[in-house]
C-alpha positions in Angstrom: 17.0 14.5 1.4 17.9 12.1 -1.6 16.3 8.9 -2.5 16.5 6.3 -5.5 14.0 4.7 -7.6 14.7 1.8 -9.9 12.3 1.9 -12.6 10.5 4.6 -14.5 7.1 2.8 -15.2 3.8 4.5 -14.1 4.3 3.9 -10.6 8.0 4.6 -10.5 7.1 8.0 -12.1 4.3 8.8 -9.7 6.5 8.1 -6.8 9.2 10.2 -8.1 6.9 13.2 -8.9 5.4 13.1 -5.2 8.7 12.8 -3.5 10.3 15.4 -5.4 7.3 17.7 -4.4 8.1 16.7 -1.0 11.6 18.0 -1.0 13.6 14.9 -2.1 16.2 14.8 -4.8 15.1 11.8 -6.7 17.7 9.7 -8.7 15.5 7.8 -11.2 16.9 4.9 -13.0 15.2 4.5 -16.5 15.6 1.4 -18.7 14.8 3.0 -22.0 17.1 5.8 -23.1 14.5 7.6 -25.0 12.3 7.9 -21.8 15.4 9.3 -19.9 15.8 11.9 -22.6 12.3 13.0 -22.5 12.4 13.4 -18.9 15.4 15.5 -18.9 14.3 17.6 -21.8 10.6 18.0 -21.5 10.0 16.8 -17.8 7.3 14.4 -19.1 7.0 10.7 -19.4 4.6 10.1 -22.0 5.3 6.6 -22.5 4.3 5.4 -19.0 2.5 8.2 -17.4 1.0 10.8 -19.7 0.1 14.3 -18.6 2.3 14.5 -15.5 4.9 17.2 -15.1 8.1 16.0 -13.3 10.2 18.5 -11.1 13.6 19.4 -12.0 14.8 17.4 -8.8 13.8 14.3 -10.6 17.1 13.2 -12.1 16.6 10.6 -14.9 19.6 8.4 -15.8 20.2 5.0 -17.5 23.2 4.6 -15.0 22.0 2.2 -12.5 25.3 2.1 -10.5 25.2 5.9 -10.1 21.6 5.7 -8.6 22.5 3.0 -6.2 25.8 4.5 -5.0 24.2 7.8 -4.4 21.2 6.4 -2.1 20.8 4.3 0.8 17.0 3.7 0.4 15.9 2.4 -3.1 12.4 1.9 -4.2 12.0 -0.8 -6.9 8.7 -0.4 -8.8 9.2 -2.8 -11.7 7.0 -5.5 -13.0 7.1 -8.9 -11.2 8.5 -10.8 -14.2 11.4 -8.5 -14.5 12.3 -8.2 -10.8 15.0 -11.0 -11.0 16.8 -9.4 -13.9 16.8 -6.0 -12.4 18.2 -7.3 -9.2 20.8 -9.2 -10.9 21.8 -6.0 -12.6 21.9 -4.1 -9.5 23.7 -6.6 -7.2 27.3 -5.6 -8.0 26.8 -2.1 -6.6 24.5 -3.1 -3.4 26.1 -3.1 0.1 24.6 -4.1 3.4 23.8 -0.5 4.0 21.2 -0.7 1.3 17.6 -0.9 2.0 15.3 -2.4 -0.9 11.6 -1.6 -0.9 9.9 -3.1 -4.0 6.5 -2.2 -5.2 5.7 -5.2 -7.8 2.5 -7.0 -7.5 2.9 -10.4 -8.9 4.4 -13.9 -8.2 7.3 -15.2 -10.4 6.2 -17.6 -13.2 7.9 -20.7 -12.9 9.3 -20.6 -9.3 6.1 -19.3 -7.8 8.1 -17.0 -5.6 7.0 -13.7 -4.1 8.8 -10.9 -5.0 10.8 -10.7 -1.5 11.9 -14.2 -2.1 13.1 -13.6 -5.4 15.2 -10.5 -4.2 16.4 -12.5 -1.3 17.6 -15.3 -3.4 19.5 -13.0 -5.7 21.4 -11.0 -3.0 23.8 -11.8 -0.5 22.4 -13.1 3.0 23.4 -10.0 4.8 20.9 -8.0 2.7 18.0 -10.5 3.6 16.8 -8.3 6.6 16.8 -5.1 4.3 13.9 -5.9 2.2 10.4 -4.6 2.3 7.3 -4.1 0.0 4.8 -1.2 -0.3 1.4 -2.0 -1.7 -2.3 -0.9 -1.4 -5.0 0.8 -3.4 -2.8 3.4 -5.4 -3.4 4.2 -9.1 -0.2 5.9 -10.1 -2.3 8.6 -12.1 -3.9 9.7 -8.9 -0.7 9.6 -6.8 1.0 11.8 -9.2 -2.1 14.4 -8.9 -1.7 14.2 -4.9 -5.0 12.5 -4.6 -5.1 11.4 -0.8 -4.0 7.7 -1.0 -3.2 5.2 1.8 -0.8 2.3 1.5 1.0 -0.3 3.8 4.7 -1.0 4.0 5.6 -4.5 5.1 8.9 -6.4 6.0 9.7 -9.3 8.2 12.0 -6.7 9.9 9.6 -4.1 11.1 12.6 -1.4 11.2 12.4 -1.6 7.4 8.8 -1.1 7.2 9.2 1.8 9.4 12.0 3.3 7.4 9.8 3.1 4.2 6.8 4.9 6.3 9.0 7.7 7.4 10.5 8.4 4.0 7.2 8.2 1.9 4.5 9.4 4.3 3.1 13.0 3.5 -0.1 14.8 3.1 -1.1 13.1 0.0 0.2 9.6 0.9 -0.4 7.9 4.2 1.6 4.8 5.0 0.8 2.1 7.5 3.2 -0.6 8.6 2.9 -4.4 8.7 5.2 -7.4 9.6 3.1 -9.6 7.4 5.0 -9.4 4.3 3.7 -12.8 2.9 0.0 -11.4 3.1 0.9 -7.9 1.9 2.8 -9.3 -1.3 0.0 -12.0 -1.9 -2.9 -9.4 -1.5 -1.2 -7.1 -3.9 -0.5 -9.8 -6.5 -3.6 -11.8 -6.2 -6.1 -8.9 -6.5 -5.2 -8.5 -10.1 -6.7 -11.9 -10.7 -10.0 -10.9 -9.2 -9.9 -7.6 -11.1 -9.4 -9.5 -14.4 -12.6 -11.6 -13.4 -14.7 -8.8 -12.4 -13.7 -7.1 -15.6 -14.7 -10.2 -17.8 -18.1 -10.0 -15.7 -18.4 -6.3 -16.6 -17.7 -6.9 -20.2 -20.2 -9.6 -20.4 -22.8 -7.1 -19.3 -23.4 -8.4 -15.7 -24.3 -5.9 -13.0 -23.3 -4.8 -9.8 -24.5 -7.9 -7.9 -22.1 -10.1 -9.9 -19.2 -7.8 -9.3 -19.8 -7.6 -5.7 -20.0 -11.3 -5.4 -16.8 -12.0 -7.4 -14.9 -9.5 -5.1 -16.2 -10.7 -1.9 -15.6 -14.4 -3.0 -12.3 -13.5 -4.6 -11.1 -12.2 -1.1 -12.3 -15.4 0.4 -10.2 -17.5 -1.9 -7.1 -15.1 -1.6 -7.4 -15.5 2.2 -7.5 -19.2 2.0 -4.4 -19.2 -0.1 -2.7 -16.7 2.0 -3.2 -18.5 5.2 -1.9 -21.8 3.6 1.3 -19.9 2.8 1.7 -18.4 6.4 0.1 -15.0 6.0 -2.5 -13.7 8.6 -5.9 -13.8 7.3 -6.4 -10.3 8.8 -4.0 -8.8 6.4 -6.5 -9.4 3.5 -9.0 -7.2 5.3 -6.5 -4.4 4.9 -5.0 -2.0 2.4 -3.2 -4.7 0.3 -6.3 -7.1 0.3 -9.7 -5.5 0.4 -8.5 -2.0 -0.3 -6.9 -3.0 -3.5 -9.5 -5.4 -4.6 -12.1 -2.4 -4.3 -10.0 -0.1 -6.3 -8.9 -2.4 -9.2 -12.3 -4.0 -9.5 -14.3 -0.9 -9.7 -11.9 1.8 -11.5 -11.5 2.4 -15.2 -7.8 3.2 -14.4 -7.3 -0.3 -13.6 -5.4 -2.1 -16.5 -6.5 -5.5 -15.3 -10.1 -4.4 -15.0 -10.0 -3.0 -18.8 -8.3 -6.2 -20.1 -10.9 -8.4 -18.4 -13.6 -6.1 -19.9 -12.1 -6.5 -23.4 -12.1 -10.5 -22.9 -15.7 -10.3 -21.8 -16.6 -8.5 -25.1 -14.8 -11.0 -27.1 -11.2 -9.8 -27.6 -8.5 -12.3 -27.6 -5.6 -12.4 -25.1 -3.1 -11.7 -27.9 -5.2 -8.5 -29.0 -5.2 -7.2 -25.5 -1.5 -7.8 -24.8 -0.5 -6.2 -28.2 -2.7 -3.1 -27.7 -0.7 -1.7 -24.7 2.9 -1.0 -23.8 1.9 -1.5 -20.0 2.2 -4.9 -18.2 -1.3 -6.6 -17.2 0.1 -8.3 -14.2 -3.1 -10.3 -13.6 -2.6 -12.5 -16.8 0.7 -14.2 -15.5 -0.7 -14.1 -12.1 -3.6 -16.1 -12.9 -1.4 -18.8 -13.9 0.7 -18.7 -10.9 -2.1 -18.4 -8.6 -3.8 -21.7 -10.0 -0.2 -23.4 -9.8 0.0 -22.4 -6.1 -3.6 -23.4 -5.2 -2.8 -26.9 -6.6 0.7 -27.2 -4.7 -1.2 -26.2 -1.6 -4.5 -27.9 -2.2 -6.5 -24.9 -1.9 -9.8 -24.2 -3.6 -9.6 -21.0 -5.9 -12.6 -21.5 -8.2 -12.6 -17.9 -9.4 -8.9 -18.2 -10.3 -9.4 -21.7 -12.0 -12.3 -20.5 -14.0 -10.5 -17.3 -15.3 -7.5 -19.5 -16.2 -9.7 -21.6 -18.3 -11.0 -18.5 -20.2 -7.7 -17.1 -20.7 -5.5 -20.2 -21.5 -7.9 -22.9 -22.5 -10.6 -21.2 -24.6 -13.4 -21.6 -22.3 -16.4 -19.4 -22.9 -16.5 -16.5 -20.4 -20.3 -16.7 -19.9 -20.2 -20.4 -19.4 -17.4 -19.9 -16.7 -19.7 -17.7 -14.8 -22.6 -20.2 -15.0 -20.2 -22.8 -13.8 -19.3 -20.7 -10.8 -22.8 -20.1 -10.0 -23.7 -23.9 -10.0 -21.0 -25.1 -8.0 -21.7 -27.5 -5.0 -23.3 -25.5 -2.2 -21.1 -24.8 0.7 -21.1 -22.5 3.8 -19.9 -19.0 3.4 -17.3 -18.9 5.9 -14.3 -21.3 6.8 -10.7 -21.5 5.7 -10.2 -24.8 4.2 -6.7 -25.8 3.2 -4.1 -28.5 3.3 -0.5 -28.4 2.4 0.6 -31.0 0.2 4.2 -32.1 0.7 6.5 -32.5 -2.3 
């Protein structure tokens, strides 16, 4: 058994370790030569997933062509804002036999495209039906340690979702399938916005009540936007919605929650970004979420207030007070209206 992974960040490394333990030979494309050298020499990736031993059957290389030509199934766990450039680099070596399963949790800045849309736009039309996503509550640190985890594989072509399920499912990773790729991608991306917001609340010293309120109302506004974009509202009650909200809003393994906590304690956005070599996806996704909410005329008060804190210098405590004092409304109901260009 052989499988290719394009990207050796934390999630790519964790998947490589897990799949190698399950008997796969994993061809792992690494962007940085020094990371590839470390994996080959010491069987570690201290840059992106410290403390994890990588089996000998994880073959690290900076040769993307080799990884693609050796494998039909390709997992692509790269940050959302790098997806387009990675796919452009891969395109010359891809054929209609390849299946691409991305694992990014974000929306492209500028275009406001989901990742499957970005990939489809960059590839020949015959590959459009071969694209899927995996998402759900899955900290890389825990997956690499074989902590029992459940995710969902989604594609508009259910055969692709089932192929991902068959390839990845094992005693440490349960994989469900879905045909709602819109909902699964949006849930995975937008939960990072809510995780940032709950982190800000925690950093301000608010309690469990506030966190629970932000998580629950966060799901409500994610569902409103998702429905406006064509997703099934029920998807957001699943692993890529509520499941991912729970894990990212409550765990200290969540980069987005930690970043929000730092903001609540007075750190600047530049300080937070400069303090880590890992991508905090929720920062850019807050921009794209607010832009999408305006395009589709969808109310997203939490995302909008977080945007004002991150990019307009608003006081975090005042932003929470403003959320509390919004006009009273019923708890339930999907209210959205599409605005045509």
